[in-house]
N, C-alpha and C positions, 0 to 999 in steps of 0.2 A: 409268503414270505412274513412271518410273525418275528424275526428276531428282534430284541428289544434295545440293541444299539447298532448304530451304523457301522463301528469298528468291525463288529462280527461280519458283516457284508464284506467288508475291505478284505478281511482274511480270508474269507470262502473264496474272493475273487483271485487273490494271490494264488491259493493252493489249485484253483482250476485253470490258472494259467499254465500250470505245467501239464496239463490234459491238451490244452488247445495248443500249445507249442508244439505236441508231439505228433499232432493230426498231419496225416498225409493231404497232398493236394485235393486228391479226389475225395477223401474225407469231408474234408471242408465245403467243397462245393456240394455234398450230399447233405449235410446239415442245412446249408443255405437254400438249397430246393426246398428241404422240408419247412423252414420258415416262409418261404414265399408261397406255398400251397396253403399253409396255415393261416396267413394273412389274408388269401382271398376267401377261405370258407369262413374266417371270423368276421369279414366286412361288416355285416348287419350290426355285430355286436360292437366293433370299432366305431362305426357311425353314431350309433346311439349313444355311446359315452362321450364322443365328441360333439355331439350334439348339445349336450350338458355344459360341457366347457364352455363353447360358443355362447350358449344362453346367458351363462354366468359372467363371460368377458365383456357381453353387451351392457349387461346389467350395470356391470362395474365401470362402464365408460373406457374401456382400452382402446378405444378406436379402431377404425377400419381397417388401418394397415395391418395392425396385431391379428384382428379379428381374421382376416385374409390368411395369414400365416399359420393361425391356427386351426382353419377348417378343414376338415378331411370329409369327402365326399367319394362314391363308389369309384369314379375316375381316378381320384389322389390316391385311393387305396390300391387299385389296379396298378397305377405307377410306381407305389412303394414296392409291390411284388415284382415288378419288372426290373426295376433297380438292383434288387436283391438277387435276382437271376443275372443282371448282367455283371455285377460283382463277382458271382460264383464262375463266370466265364473268362474272367480277367486272368492273366498270367499270375501265378502264385510267385510274390517277391521271395518268399522265404526260402534260403538257400542259393539264391541268386548270386553269382560271383560278380564281386564290384571290382576286384582287382587283384594283383598278387605278384611275386615274381620268386626267384631263386636266389637266396643270399650267397656270396662267395664261399661260404664254407659248405654250401650244399643243401642247407635247409630250405624245405620248400614254403613259402607264404603265401596264403589265400585268404582274401577279405571277402566274407560273404553275409547277406542280409540274415537278420534274425528277428523274432517278435521282440517289441518292447517288454511284453508282460502283461501289465494291465494299465488299460488306458482308461482315463477319466474324462468325463465331459460334463460340462454346467452349459445350461442353454435353456432360452425363453420361449414360451409360445409356440414351438416349433415340433409337433409330434412327428414329423416326417425325419428330423433327426435322430429321433429315438431309434428308429430302424436304420437310418443309413450308417450311422456311427456303430451300431451293433453288428450289421454286414460286414463293413469295412474291417473292424477290429477282429471278427471270426476268421474272415479269409486271409487275414495277414497273422494269424496264429496267436492274437491276442484274446484277453478276458477284458471286460468292459464294466465300468460303473458309472450309471447314468444320474445326474440329477436335472430333471426338465422342467423344473418350476412349477408353480401354483397354478399358472393358468390353464397349463395343459395336464392337470393332475390325472383327471380320470381317462383322458385318452391314453397317455403314458401308462397307466397302471394295466389297461387292457393290453397294449402293445406288447409290454414286456411280459405279460403272462401269457400271450400267445406264442411270442418267441421261445421262452423258455421250455413251453409244453412241446413245442416241435422239436427242440434240440433234445429233450430227453427221448421223445419218439426216435429220434435219428442216432442215439446211443451215445450223446455226449452230455456230460453233466451240466445242467441248467445253471448252476452256479456261476458259469463263466459269463454270463450277464445277469448285472445286480441294477437295482437302483436304490436310492438313498431318498427318493421324493416324499415319502411318509414322514421323515424326519425334519423336513423343512430346512430351515437355516442350519441346524445342526448337521444335516446331511452335508449340505455344502461346506460347511468348515471343514467336516471331516476328511472330504476330498482334498482341498487346498491344504492340509496339514497331516496328510497320508504317507509322510515319508517311511519308506521302507514297504509300502504296499502299493501306491500308485506311483507309476513308472513316467507317466507324462499326462498332463490335464490340458485340455482344450475348452476355452470358453467359447461361447457363440452367442451374441446379443446385442445389447446396447452399448454404447461407449462405457457407461457407467458400470455395467455388469464386468466387462472386459478389463477395465481399470481395477476394479475391487480383486479381481482374481489374478491378476498380473501383480498388485501390489501387497497381498497378502498371503499366497501362496508359499509354503516352503517346499514345494515340490517343482518339477522343471514343467514350464509352461510354453505352449506353443500359441503365441498370441495371434488371434485373429482380429481384423480390425474394421472399424467402421467404414462405410463406403462413401465418401464425398467425393463422387465420382464426376470426371470432367469430360467433356467433348468440345475440342475446338474446331470451329468452322473455319476454314483457312481462305485466304482470297481467292483461291481457285475450286472451292468446293462446288460440285455441280448440284444445281438446284434440287433434283429428285434425290440425290444421296443425302443431301443436309436434311432435308425435311424427313425422309423415310427413317433414317438412322435415329435421329433424335427422337422423333415420336415412338418408334419401337423402344428405345433405351428408357425413355420415360413412361409411357402408358402400358406397355405389354404385360408388365406387373410391378407396380411402383413401390411395392412393400419390401421390396427385397435389396440386399446390400449392392447388387451390381447395376440398379438404377440409375441413369443420370440425374445429377444433381445441380449441376452448374453447366451453361453452355456458353462459351467465349466465342464471340462473332469477330473476325477482322474487319477493321473499320472500313476498308475498301470493298467488302462484300455486304457490310451491312444493310446498305440501303436495298439490295436484292434479297438478302436471305432473311434479315430481321423479321418483316411483316409476312414473308411466307411462312417460316418456321413457326412464328408465334400464332398465326392464326391455325396451322395445323394442329398446335398443342390446345390451343383455346376451345378448337372444335370438340377436342377430346375430353375436355373438363378440365384441363390443366390452368392453375393459376400460376402467372408468371410475375416473379418479384425482379424487377428489371432497374437498371440504371437509368441516368437521366436521357442517354441517347436511345436506349431501347424505349423509354416511355414517350419520347417524341415521335416514334414511328409507330406505335401501336396503342390501342384503347385499352384501357381497362388494365393497366399495369399497376401492380401494387409498387411502390416504392422501394427499392433494396436498401437494406441496412448493413452495415459492417457485419453481421452475424449472419446474414444470409450466405455470404460467400464461405461460412465454415459449418453451414447446417446439412445433415444428412435428413432430408425431409421424410423418406420413407412414405410419401403421398403423392398426391396429384398437384405438386407445387415443383417449381423448378426457377432456379436463379439465373438471370441472363444479363451478360455484360458485354460491350464493345470493347475490343483492345485495339492498340494501334498497330501491334505487329506480333508475329511469332514470338518474337523475345518477351513482349508483355506478358502472352499467353503463358508461357514458360515460367515466367517469373511468378503469376498469379498461381498457377500449380503447385510449384515450390513451396508457397505460402500457406496453401490452404488445403492440398489434398492430404488424405489419409494413407496414401501409398497402396491403396486398390486397385483401380483400374481407371486407364485415362484414355480417349480415343481422339483422333483427328480426321478431319474428311478433307482431303485436298487431291489434286492431281498431279502436284508439284513434288516429283520425285525427291529432291533434295530436301524439301521441308519434311517429306515423310521419314525419311532415313534420319534427319536431325531429331525429329520428335521421338521415334524410337531408341535412339541414342542417349538423349539427354533427360528423358522423364524418368524419374526414379519410382517407379510404382511397380508392383507385384505382377501386372498384367498392362501392357502397353500395345495399343491398337491402331491400325490405319484403315480407314473407309470401312468401319463395320460396327455393329451394335454393341455397347458395353454388356447386355444381357447375355453374351456368350462366355463371360466369366464364370463358368460354373464347371463342378467336377463331372456331371453326365455330359455336358456339352464337349467338354473336353476329352472324352472316352475314357473317364475313371468309373462309370457306372454308377456312382453318386461320391460324396465329398465329406470330409470330415468337417471342414470349414475351408475359409479362404485366408489364408496366411499372409498377414502384412509386415512379418517380421524379416530378418535376413539370415537368422540361423537356421540349420538342418533344414526347413521347409519354407517355401513361399508360393503364394498363389494357391490355387485350387489344391487338397491335399487329397490324395488318393492312397493307393495301398503302400506304395514305396515309402510314403513319409510315415508311415505307421510301423516301420521297422527301425532297427539301429544296424550295427554291423559287428562282428567279431572277427578276429585273425586266427587262423587255423596254422599251426606250424607243426610239418612233417620232417622229421630227421631220420638219422640213423646213427646215433651214437655222438653227435657233435657236443664238445664242450667249450666253453667260451675262455680264451687264453688270459 
């Protein structure tokens, strides 16, 4: 890929999208199987390139949370190949009938799913996204243009090269997967201003990156959001559920957007739950930023500031606050949530149903870890991102979210009076 301008690559992706749109479901599955095999065969090369990215990131001081997102090892490369195969096995959304009816004059209308055309993605330090989005785009009949950021530059270069080679082997033009990483910021600008070439753009990364893409783009954007995720421990929350769910949601992988960042504890349950949950978190190395009530029940608490309630830590830090009631918890979430994922731990059915009904986030849970907000966990094979907007797509985005619809009208000579 030695083109001299990002515009050339956008043009080639647009041209290639005609080929991907014409693929049968079996054709697309065959291409993805070729990609999965190629990833496994190229694992040593991928991991070697990734090691250089990780070393450079540590030298630059990007922080362990970003290093964790950046890192690829044999297990993670195998997981990438598995995800590609899972996407290949999913039902093909293209051509699926969404609805339809017959008009009074006899014209038959059918609404069907069709590919967008060219999907653009801008993301940071996430080489897995390079494969996930490419696989989802191809399975849904789209071409894709990727901008993966400088932190994962070498990893992404190899991953794109491996996928393009596999596509060519399978008989599909490799121009359907493009990267503009080597153009730096000019590549990102080309995506954001690629009207007529980029049909939809998906940003994944920091709040700053997402805000930049949303405000500067002249192409349609599906907004993925930061994850200021909450768990409410209600008055009736069982000890073991409260402890296990919070620890899992914070510790299992703290650097991702579905990790819990704020724990709200009902005052009536605070003497029972705050010391228990805090102790379990601290034993896992979590720093607790607590309000005065929490600080009075637990040692080594960092006094919480106003900023803590709106912080997405992406690290082994969590904010903890005692609230007087479920109403107060709901008010806190309305004020500080980014609309990603919230969960409540309770055995009170009425409170559970009220929480589900009143919390306005993409995913709302009862008695389970927020870590389940994930395309693979939801059965999508992989995800494009987790949308926190309310138009077209919301929550984990899989294959249907990478399609639009069109209406087919079948008549027999009808004319309009």
